[in-house]
C-alpha positions, 0 to 999 in steps of 0.5 A: 912104262910104269910110274914109281912112287918114291917116299920122301924119307926114302930119297936119302938112300938114292945117290945119283952117281951109279945112274949118271956115271954109266950115262956119261960113259954111254953118251961119250961112247956114242957120237950118234946118240939120240936127238934131244927131245923136249916138252915144247909149247908154241902158245899159252894154254892148258898144259895138257893141250899145248905141250908136245914132246918133240925133237929139238935142236941143240945149240952150238957148244962154243967156248963158253957153253956147257952140254948138259944131259938132263936127268930129272925135272919136277912139275911145279905150280909156277911151271903150269902158270908159265905155260898158261901165260899167267906167271910174272915172267914168260919166255919167248915162244916157242919154249921148253917147259920147266924151271927146275931139275938136275942134269950132268955135264957131258962136255964143256967149252974151252973157256968154262972154268967152274964145270967139267964133264961128270959134274952134277948141276942145277939151274941158277935161275928160272927160265932154262926149260928143263923138261928136255933130255939135253941142252946147251946152257951158259956156264953162268946159268948153272950151279954145281952140287955134290955128286952124292945128292939123292935124285929127288933132292937134287931135282927139287933143290933150286926152288922150294928149299931155297924159298923156305931158306930165304924166308926163314933167314931174311925177314926176322932174326929168329932165335932157337925157340922162336915160332913160325906159323905157315899155311900151305904146310903140305906144299913143297915150300911148307915141307922145306920150312918145317925141316929147315926150321927144325934144324935151326931150333925154330918151332913151327905151327903148320896150317893145312886144309881139312881132308879125308886122310888128315891124320896121315898128313899130320903124322907125315908132317910131324915126322919131318919135324913139325911141332904143331899141325892144325887145320884152317878151321881149327885156326879160326876157333878160340881154342887155338889160344891154348896153343900159345900157352905152350909156345910163344906167338909167332914173330914170322908168318909165311903165306902161300894161300892168301884170302881168309887164310892169310888174314888168320895168320895175321891175327896170330902174329905177335907185336911187330911181327912179319907176314911174308907172302910167296904164293896165292893158291886161293887166288883171293886177295889178302885182307889185313885188319886195320887193328893189326896194322895200327895196334900190332904194327905188323909188317906185310912183305912179299918174296919171289925166289926168281927176283932174289936170284936176279937181285943177287946175280952179281953175288954168286957166293951168296947163292952158292953159300945157300946151296951149300948150306941146303946140301949140308942139311941133306947130307945130315938127313935134316932135309929131304925132298917131298914125296915124289912120283917118278914118271918117264918123260914119255908119260908126261900127260899122266904127270901133268894130270896128277900135278893138277889134282887137289890134295895130291901130296906127291910131286911129279918128277919127269925122268929123262 
């Protein structure tokens, strides 16, 4: 089976209903459907070496279970780290990989009140193991989303857009015209930050690594709503001061890299600004200049979407409200998925290899 490239902006035109309505009828009509399969790892290590596609047992539905047919699930850096055994939380082994994705309800237990067959659902938290064809999940672990949500938007909704949304709203009170600076601007979070900020009237300064196809990347990020796109090298030059004659210095910096890149973000924050760290792609510690802490009184904060969801586990309305806001942006065409490459589950090795290459812009989406 071949690989299908999907442009980020083209994802709006691909609603899920034709796919999953037919799938539900087929599944309902066949009591002897194929046994569920999943990408299972029994020990930590490099994903290509420890993951195996195998048949897996399906738990009993019970009164409060929800039988979900998975449709699509992305490969995120945190998924890789979890399999490697380097992530902050690790599931018991053996485990099914994947923390994000979209599925459709096939059947619901008698006590399930919020979901019914045909509903489109995404994980409410990490750790469900989404790289599988079918599963029984608890009702409380799932969130319903609109049926017209495009495939790639639905599959990539619960991690990166949520992270971007929370960081833009929870750490500083931003007003239209205020500016935000971020590194890793081409990442899934970075692209979501650009689009959500543009929808709310915030200006973005987007820092990326230099690369052979830089102008192509700059054009793509600007098509998403980026106001300024500069390289790490440009950020270190004195000419960057000219930029801040056009827009105000940022009050918020979003750091997904660490190391020298994070130090540069701090240098350009305005007085009493905040830098939020959500990733560490460079695997280097953050060095904060003493002058920035003393004379500019900048604040250093951290953010982890998984922890936010756990902290708000008893406040489902807050979580649902965020998902509704993001789906509304998707519906208006103000938020799209990153460029994606759809890969059949059986070709998972190719998807893993592509997901770990440097400078690869397309997110790998496993199609079940």
